C-alpha positions in Angstrom: 118.6 124.2 -89.4 122.2 123.7 -88.2 122.9 126.1 -85.3 126.4 124.9 -84.3 128.3 121.6 -84.3 126.3 118.7 -82.9 123.0 120.6 -82.3 120.0 121.2 -84.5 116.9 123.2 -84.0 113.8 121.9 -85.6 111.0 124.4 -86.1 107.5 122.9 -86.6 104.6 124.7 -88.1 102.3 126.3 -85.5 99.4 124.1 -86.4 101.3 121.0 -85.3 101.4 122.1 -81.6 98.6 120.7 -79.5 96.1 123.4 -78.6 95.1 123.6 -74.9 91.7 125.2 -74.3 91.1 126.5 -70.8 87.5 126.2 -69.5 86.1 129.5 -68.4 85.7 130.0 -64.7 82.0 130.0 -63.8 80.7 133.4 -62.9 79.3 132.1 -59.6 82.8 131.0 -58.6 84.3 134.4 -59.5 81.5 136.2 -57.6 82.1 133.9 -54.5 85.8 134.5 -54.6 85.3 138.3 -54.8 82.8 138.3 -52.0 85.0 136.1 -49.8 87.9 138.5 -50.3 85.8 141.5 -49.4 84.4 139.7 -46.3 88.0 138.8 -45.1 89.3 142.3 -45.8 86.5 144.0 -43.8 86.8 141.5 -41.0 90.5 142.2 -40.8 89.9 145.9 -40.8 87.0 145.5 -38.3 84.7 147.2 -40.7 82.1 144.5 -41.1 78.5 145.2 -42.1 76.8 143.6 -39.1 73.3 142.2 -39.2 71.4 140.5 -36.4 69.6 137.3 -35.9 67.0 136.3 -33.3 68.2 133.5 -31.0 65.3 131.1 -31.4 65.8 130.9 -35.2 69.6 130.5 -34.9 69.5 127.8 -32.2 66.7 126.0 -34.0 66.5 126.7 -37.8 63.4 127.2 -39.8 62.5 124.5 -42.4 64.6 124.8 -45.5 61.7 123.8 -47.8 58.0 124.1 -47.4 56.3 121.5 -45.2 54.3 118.7 -46.9 50.7 119.5 -47.7 48.5 119.3 -44.6 51.4 119.7 -42.1 51.2 123.0 -40.3 53.3 122.4 -37.2 57.1 122.5 -37.0 59.4 121.6 -34.1 63.1 121.7 -33.4 65.3 121.2 -30.4 68.8 122.4 -29.3 69.8 120.9 -26.0 67.4 122.2 -23.4 65.9 124.8 -25.9 62.9 123.9 -28.1 61.1 125.8 -30.8 57.7 125.1 -32.2 56.0 127.1 -34.9 52.3 126.8 -35.8 51.6 128.2 -39.2 48.5 130.1 -40.4 46.0 127.7 -42.0 46.1 129.7 -45.3 49.8 130.6 -45.5 51.6 127.8 -43.7 54.9 127.8 -41.8 57.8 130.1 -42.8 60.5 128.3 -44.7 63.4 128.9 -47.1 64.2 132.5 -47.8 61.6 133.6 -45.3 64.4 133.6 -42.7 65.8 136.7 -44.5 62.7 138.6 -43.4 63.4 137.8 -39.8 67.1 138.8 -40.1 66.2 142.0 -41.9 63.5 143.1 -39.4 65.7 142.1 -36.4 68.6 144.1 -37.8 66.6 147.3 -38.3 65.0 146.9 -34.8 68.4 146.4 -33.1 70.1 149.2 -35.1 67.4 151.7 -34.2 66.6 150.2 -30.8 62.8 150.2 -31.4 60.2 147.5 -32.0 58.7 149.6 -34.7 60.3 149.1 -38.1 59.4 151.5 -41.0 60.7 151.5 -44.5 59.9 152.9 -48.0 59.7 149.9 -50.3 60.2 146.2 -50.7 62.9 146.8 -53.2 65.2 147.9 -50.3 64.8 144.5 -48.7 65.6 142.6 -52.0 68.6 144.9 -52.6 69.9 144.4 -49.0 70.2 140.6 -49.7 71.3 140.8 -53.3 68.1 139.4 -54.8 66.7 140.6 -58.1 64.0 143.3 -57.8 61.6 141.6 -60.1 57.9 140.5 -59.9 58.8 136.9 -58.9 60.8 138.0 -55.9 58.3 140.7 -54.9 55.6 138.0 -54.8 57.8 135.7 -52.8 58.6 138.5 -50.3 54.9 139.3 -49.9 54.1 135.7 -49.2 57.0 135.4 -46.8 55.7 138.3 -44.7 52.2 136.7 -44.6 53.7 133.4 -43.4 55.8 135.2 -40.7 52.9 137.4 -39.6 50.4 134.6 -39.4 52.5 132.1 -37.4 52.5 131.5 -33.7 55.8 130.6 -32.0 56.5 128.7 -28.9 60.1 129.0 -27.6 61.5 128.0 -24.3 63.5 125.6 -22.2 63.0 122.1 -20.7 65.0 121.0 -17.7 65.0 117.8 -15.7 64.4 118.2 -12.0 64.4 115.6 -9.3 60.7 115.2 -9.3 59.9 115.7 -12.9 60.2 118.1 -15.8 60.1 121.9 -15.7 58.9 123.8 -18.8 59.6 127.5 -19.2 57.9 128.5 -22.4 56.5 131.6 -24.0 53.9 131.8 -26.8 53.7 134.8 -29.1 53.5 136.0 -32.7 56.4 137.5 -34.5 54.6 140.8 -35.3 51.7 142.6 -33.6 51.0 144.8 -36.6 52.0 144.9 -40.2 51.1 147.4 -42.9 52.8 146.7 -46.2 52.4 148.1 -49.7 54.0 146.0 -52.4 54.4 147.3 -56.0 55.8 145.2 -58.7 57.9 148.1 -59.9 59.6 148.3 -56.5 58.8 151.9 -55.9 57.9 153.1 -52.5 54.6 154.3 -51.3 53.7 157.6 -49.7 51.6 155.6 -47.2 54.8 153.9 -45.9 55.4 150.4 -44.6 55.3 149.6 -41.0 55.9 146.5 -38.8 55.4 146.4 -35.0 57.2 143.5 -33.3 55.3 141.7 -30.6 56.5 142.4 -27.0 57.8 138.9 -26.5 59.7 138.8 -29.7 61.2 142.3 -29.0 62.2 141.4 -25.5 63.9 138.2 -26.7 65.7 140.1 -29.5 66.9 142.9 -27.2 68.2 140.4 -24.6 70.0 138.1 -27.1 70.8 139.7 -30.4 73.2 137.5 -32.3 75.5 139.5 -34.7 76.3 138.0 -38.1 78.3 139.2 -41.1 75.7 140.8 -43.5 78.0 140.2 -46.5 77.9 136.5 -45.8 74.2 136.5 -45.3 73.8 138.1 -48.8 76.2 135.6 -50.3 74.2 132.7 -48.8 70.7 134.2 -49.3 69.8 131.6 -51.9 71.2 128.7 -49.9 69.1 128.6 -46.7 70.6 125.4 -45.3 74.1 126.8 -45.6 73.0 130.1 -44.2 71.5 128.3 -41.2 74.8 126.5 -40.6 76.8 129.8 -40.8 74.6 131.6 -38.3 74.5 128.6 -36.0 78.3 128.3 -36.1 78.6 132.1 -35.5 76.7 131.6 -32.2 78.1 128.2 -31.3 81.8 129.0 -31.8 81.5 132.2 -29.9 79.9 130.3 -27.0 82.5 127.5 -27.0 85.2 127.1 -24.5 88.9 127.0 -25.4 88.8 123.2 -25.8 87.5 121.2 -28.7 83.8 120.5 -28.3 81.9 117.7 -30.0 78.3 118.1 -31.1 76.6 114.8 -32.2 75.2 114.9 -35.7 72.3 112.5 -35.0 70.0 111.6 -32.2 67.4 113.6 -30.3 69.9 116.4 -29.5 72.0 116.1 -32.7 72.8 118.9 -35.2 70.4 117.3 -37.7 67.5 118.1 -35.2 68.6 121.7 -34.8 68.9 122.7 -38.4 65.9 122.7 -40.7 67.0 119.8 -42.8 64.2 117.3 -42.4 64.6 116.0 -46.0 68.0 114.4 -45.3 66.5 111.3 -43.7 69.6 109.2 -44.3 72.6 109.9 -42.1 75.0 109.6 -45.0 73.1 112.2 -47.0 73.1 114.7 -44.1 76.8 114.1 -43.5 77.6 114.7 -47.2 75.5 117.9 -47.3 77.0 119.1 -44.0 80.6 118.8 -45.4 79.5 120.8 -48.6 78.0 123.5 -46.4 81.1 123.6 -44.2 83.4 124.1 -47.2 81.2 127.0 -48.4 81.1 128.6 -44.9 84.9 128.4 -44.7 85.3 130.2 -48.0 83.9 133.3 -46.3 85.2 132.5 -42.8 88.5 130.6 -43.3 89.2 130.6 -39.5 86.0 128.8 -38.7 87.3 125.9 -36.5 84.6 123.3 -37.4 85.0 120.0 -39.0 83.2 116.6 -39.2 85.0 114.1 -37.0 86.9 111.2 -38.5 84.2 108.7 -37.5 81.5 111.0 -39.1 79.3 111.1 -36.0 80.2 114.5 -34.5 80.9 118.1 -35.5 84.1 119.2 -33.7 84.6 122.9 -33.1 86.5 125.4 -31.0 86.0 129.0 -29.8 86.2 131.7 -32.5 84.5 134.9 -33.6 82.9 135.4 -37.0 82.3 139.1 -36.1 84.9 141.4 -34.6 84.2 141.8 -30.8 84.4 145.6 -31.3 81.3 145.4 -33.6 79.2 143.1 -31.5 
């Protein structure tokens, strides 16, 4: 159709235009973005939901996966600190999401300043970490408590002196007493649930409680390796000086020997996985000053706080 001299407008049928179909954004990505926005907002407003971790299991992570059949002893080292866990012969060594039990118990103990933790139902624990309150998760939770209760831990330091080595180590259980009633419907019991922390575990927890953002713990509950890295960075960045520090990724004192990542035997695989975890951590904590060095042999970091100092 002639609009005016020298110019024409050609109108094509609608079906001749190419159709562009946008792929839907995965629900997981949407949920992660919403949680990240909430975490950043609450951090800025200094209104974080603070949980607490026990120092031995932040400096030296629990195994991410169950140990091979027949293996019932697990060790990790972080500088002069070492951790050894001997599992119960029937239940084995705590692993995977079992670390949530330790965070949950430590958080209640620190909040109420008592080694005696009492609660109504297992459903409250699952809800706290955003896990489905169904039969499968109740069963896993019951098994986690058995593994934690039945294990013996050795945690201490090793220092080099002029005439030899000095070992300062304590042996203890996590809990002295545990009475739990699990129902698949998640309802509480009139008999109540009660956990009594061992004296050594309670003293360690009181002396060195490590605050972490509970919203981030919930978001990473199904990713124990990334959760370990987040809690480790929370502690390590807070302890760092105001200059860039370099932690080796490999070797006897490397990061790979501090986290519970025994399945990443090849250096390249661990480095790749570490970068993935760092990207996830920095979604929830954008200011986290940690990155793999250009040569791929170190994790470089600086001083930072994942939890507002007023809430520590």
